[in-house]
C-alpha positions as CSV (number, residue, x, y, z in Angstrom):
1,M,30.7,-60.3,21.3
2,Y,31.7,-56.8,20.2
3,L,28.8,-54.5,19.7
4,R,29.5,-52.0,17.0
5,V,27.6,-48.8,17.5
6,S,27.7,-46.1,14.8
7,N,28.7,-42.4,15.2
8,R,25.1,-41.5,14.3
9,F,23.8,-43.2,17.5
10,F,26.2,-41.1,19.7
11,V,25.2,-37.9,17.9
12,T,21.6,-38.6,18.4
13,V,21.8,-39.5,22.0
14,G,24.0,-36.5,22.6
15,A,21.4,-34.2,20.9
16,L,18.5,-35.8,23.0
17,V,20.5,-35.3,26.2
18,F,21.3,-31.7,25.3
19,A,17.6,-31.0,24.5
20,A,16.5,-32.6,27.8
21,M,19.0,-30.4,29.8
22,V,18.1,-27.1,28.0
23,T,14.4,-28.0,28.7
24,A,15.1,-28.8,32.4
25,S,17.1,-25.6,32.8
26,I,14.4,-23.4,31.3
27,A,11.4,-25.1,32.7
28,T,12.4,-25.3,36.3
29,P,12.9,-22.5,38.8
30,V,16.2,-24.0,39.8
31,G,17.4,-24.2,36.3
32,R,16.4,-20.5,35.7
33,D,18.2,-19.4,38.8
34,A,21.3,-21.4,37.7
35,L,21.2,-19.7,34.3
36,A,20.8,-16.4,35.9
37,W,23.6,-17.0,38.3
38,V,26.0,-18.1,35.3
39,Y,25.0,-15.0,33.4
40,L,25.7,-12.6,36.3
41,Q,29.0,-14.4,37.1
42,S,30.2,-14.2,33.5
43,T,29.4,-10.6,33.2
44,Q,31.1,-9.8,36.5
45,A,34.2,-11.8,35.4
46,V,34.5,-10.0,32.1
47,G,34.1,-6.7,33.8
48,H,36.7,-7.4,36.3
49,C,39.1,-9.2,34.0
50,I,42.8,-7.9,34.0
51,H,43.4,-9.8,30.8
52,F,41.8,-7.3,28.6
53,R,43.6,-4.4,30.4
54,F,45.9,-3.9,27.2
55,F,43.0,-3.8,24.8
56,S,40.8,-0.5,25.0
57,L,37.2,-1.1,24.1
58,D,37.1,2.4,22.6
59,R,38.8,0.8,19.6
60,L,35.5,-0.9,18.9
61,D,33.5,2.3,19.0
62,P,32.8,3.6,15.4
63,T,32.2,7.1,16.7
64,C,35.7,7.4,18.4
65,P,37.6,10.1,16.6
66,Q,41.0,9.0,18.0
67,C,40.5,5.4,16.8
68,M,40.0,6.3,13.1
């Protein structure tokens, strides 16, 4: 027999799993360490990224006289 499960069920289960994962990563020391590591790695990757070499961040500075 084919069991028909609605999309609402999957959305609800996904939201509950997401909430459990967020709670576990904030509430435990291992989770906090993992979040800190991900944050540090991402900031380091953006800082060393060669992809953004063609785009000067000075263009985003509203006080830059050359960019006006």
